[in-house]
C-alpha positions in Angstrom: 87.3 -81.4 22.8 88.2 -83.0 26.2 88.5 -79.5 27.7 85.0 -78.6 26.4 83.6 -81.7 27.9 85.2 -81.0 31.3 83.5 -77.6 31.3 80.2 -79.1 30.4 80.4 -81.9 33.0 81.0 -79.5 35.9 82.9 -80.0 39.1 81.2 -83.2 40.1 82.0 -85.7 37.5 80.9 -88.8 39.4 79.2 -91.4 37.1 77.4 -94.6 38.1 77.2 -97.3 35.3 74.9 -100.2 36.1 74.9 -103.1 33.5 75.1 -106.8 33.7 77.0 -107.2 30.4 80.6 -107.2 31.8 82.5 -106.5 28.5 80.1 -103.6 27.7 80.4 -102.3 31.2 84.2 -102.2 31.1 84.3 -100.6 27.6 81.8 -97.9 28.5 83.6 -97.2 31.8 86.9 -96.7 30.1 85.4 -94.5 27.3 83.5 -92.3 29.8 86.7 -91.9 31.9 88.5 -90.7 28.8 85.7 -88.1 28.4 86.3 -86.7 31.8 83.9 -88.6 34.0 84.8 -90.5 37.1 82.9 -93.8 36.6 82.0 -96.3 39.3 80.4 -99.6 38.0 77.9 -102.1 39.2 76.9 -105.3 37.6 73.6 -105.8 39.4 70.6 -103.9 40.8 71.7 -104.7 44.4 75.2 -103.2 43.8 73.7 -100.2 41.9 71.4 -99.5 44.8 74.2 -99.8 47.3 76.4 -97.3 45.4 73.4 -94.9 44.8 72.6 -94.9 48.5 76.2 -94.5 49.8 77.6 -92.2 47.1 74.9 -90.7 44.9 76.5 -89.6 41.7 75.9 -86.6 39.5 75.4 -88.8 36.5 74.1 -92.4 35.9 73.8 -94.8 33.1 71.5 -97.7 34.0 70.5 -100.8 32.0 66.8 -101.4 32.1 66.8 -105.2 32.4 69.3 -106.9 34.6 69.5 -110.4 35.8 68.3 -109.5 39.3 65.6 -107.0 38.5 64.6 -103.7 36.8 67.0 -100.8 36.5 64.2 -98.4 37.3 64.6 -99.4 41.0 68.1 -97.8 40.9 66.6 -94.7 39.3 64.1 -94.3 42.1 66.9 -94.4 44.7 69.0 -91.9 42.7 66.0 -89.5 42.5 65.5 -89.8 46.3 69.1 -89.4 47.2 70.1 -86.8 44.6 67.3 -85.2 42.6 69.7 -83.3 40.3 71.3 -86.6 39.0 71.1 -86.9 35.3 70.1 -90.5 34.5 70.2 -92.2 31.1 68.4 -95.6 30.7 70.0 -98.1 28.3 68.2 -101.1 27.0 68.3 -103.7 24.3 64.5 -104.2 24.7 63.3 -100.7 23.6 59.6 -100.1 23.7 57.6 -96.9 24.0 55.9 -98.1 27.2 59.2 -98.6 29.0 60.6 -95.3 27.7 57.5 -93.5 29.1 57.9 -95.3 32.4 61.6 -94.4 32.6 61.0 -90.7 31.9 58.1 -90.6 34.4 60.2 -92.0 37.1 62.9 -89.4 36.5 65.3 -90.6 33.7 66.8 -87.8 31.7 67.0 -89.8 28.5 66.4 -93.3 27.1 68.7 -95.0 24.6 68.4 -98.3 22.8 71.5 -100.5 22.6 73.8 -100.6 20.9 74.6 -97.1 22.0 78.2 -95.8 22.0 80.0 -93.6 24.4 79.3 -90.5 22.3 75.5 -91.2 22.4 75.7 -91.6 26.2 77.8 -88.5 26.7 75.5 -86.4 24.5 72.4 -87.7 26.4 74.0 -87.0 29.8 75.1 -83.5 28.9 72.0 -82.5 26.9 70.4 -79.2 28.0 67.1 -79.9 29.7 65.1 -77.3 27.6 66.9 -78.0 24.3 65.2 -80.0 21.7 67.1 -83.1 20.6 68.1 -83.4 17.0 65.8 -85.4 14.8 66.6 -89.1 14.6 68.9 -90.2 11.8 66.9 -93.5 11.4 63.3 -92.9 12.4 61.1 -95.9 13.2 59.3 -97.5 10.2 55.5 -97.6 10.1 55.7 -101.3 10.9 57.8 -100.6 13.9 55.4 -97.9 15.2 52.5 -100.4 14.8 54.4 -103.1 16.6 55.3 -100.6 19.5 51.6 -99.6 19.8 50.5 -103.2 20.0 53.2 -103.9 22.6 52.1 -100.9 24.7 48.5 -102.0 24.7 49.5 -105.6 25.5 51.5 -104.4 28.5 48.6 -102.1 29.6 46.3 -105.2 29.5 48.7 -107.1 31.8 49.9 -109.3 28.9 46.4 -110.7 28.4 46.1 -111.6 24.7 42.2 -111.8 24.6 41.8 -108.4 26.2 44.5 -106.8 24.0 42.8 -108.2 20.9 39.5 -106.9 22.0 40.9 -103.4 22.6 42.7 -103.3 19.3 39.7 -104.7 17.4 41.8 -107.5 16.2 41.3 -111.3 16.0 43.0 -113.1 18.9 45.0 -115.5 16.7 46.2 -112.6 14.5 47.5 -110.9 17.6 49.2 -114.1 18.8 51.0 -114.4 15.4 52.1 -110.7 15.6 53.4 -111.2 19.2 55.3 -114.3 18.3 57.3 -112.5 15.6 60.4 -110.4 16.2 60.0 -106.7 16.2 60.4 -105.0 12.8 63.4 -102.7 12.3 
């Protein structure tokens, strides 16, 4: 299996991992190294930008929300410095709106945490024209509704009254929905 992965990775196995969760960063780095990548880690946007500028990698795994900013800033630099870089966005705050923004800016794939090293490897090595397998756990109808409401809310610059008007919903009802946790 490792031999097959090495063939799929190619000659340039450089990998940048940007995440502010130190234990996760170390674990993922070790796991990706075992799979044939040569990982370099950064725990902030600033460090990720510096590495992306100085040594643009062939692959990157970037957390969307870090303490010092948005991971999409690192993706922009990677796209400028190395357009062929395959970038996977990881996030614990998955939403359709952020996934669309990540793909528009040049991310290859978008994964919700918790994602393991196998998920990340499959996303990094996926063929661009190939269709991904269907999800094992598709979103529930409640989750799709919640995602749609979140997207409209973000498009309205987080204005509750405007969002309620566009969704044809009472403002207080919308406030109650927004105050709850996202459904599974």
